[in-house]
C-alpha positions in Angstrom: 5.5 -29.5 -27.9 6.4 -26.6 -29.9 6.6 -24.5 -26.4 8.5 -27.3 -24.6 10.9 -27.0 -27.4 11.4 -23.3 -27.1 11.9 -23.7 -23.4 14.9 -26.2 -23.9 16.2 -23.9 -26.7 15.8 -20.5 -24.8 16.6 -21.9 -21.6 14.7 -18.7 -19.8 15.5 -18.0 -16.0 12.2 -20.0 -15.2 10.8 -23.0 -13.5 8.4 -24.0 -15.7 5.8 -23.3 -18.5 1.8 -23.6 -18.6 -1.3 -22.5 -19.9 -3.7 -20.5 -17.7 -7.2 -22.2 -17.4 -8.4 -25.2 -19.6 -8.5 -23.7 -22.9 -10.6 -25.8 -25.3 -8.6 -28.1 -27.6 -5.6 -28.5 -25.2 -4.8 -32.4 -24.4 -7.7 -33.9 -22.1 -9.9 -30.8 -23.0 -12.4 -31.7 -26.1 -13.1 -29.8 -29.1 -10.7 -28.0 -31.6 -8.4 -25.1 -30.7 -10.7 -21.7 -30.9 -8.3 -19.1 -30.1 -4.5 -18.5 -29.6 -3.1 -20.1 -26.4 -0.9 -17.7 -24.1 2.0 -19.6 -22.7 3.2 -18.4 -19.5 6.8 -19.3 -17.8 6.9 -19.1 -13.9 9.0 -19.0 -11.0 8.3 -19.2 -7.2 8.2 -15.2 -7.5 6.6 -14.2 -10.8 4.9 -15.4 -14.0 5.2 -13.6 -17.4 4.6 -14.5 -21.1 6.4 -16.7 -22.8 4.9 -17.2 -26.0 1.6 -17.6 -28.1 0.8 -20.8 -29.7 
């Protein structure tokens, strides 16, 4: 939820945000978080780092 809140507050020029792969500990993936999550913002042209959780 922290990344979604930041997306609404910062309103970057992006179509959305996402996590690459299927990191352990994310919703739907078993186990605790093992490493920081790199969240990316994306458009139809590019993706770039948005934040790390």
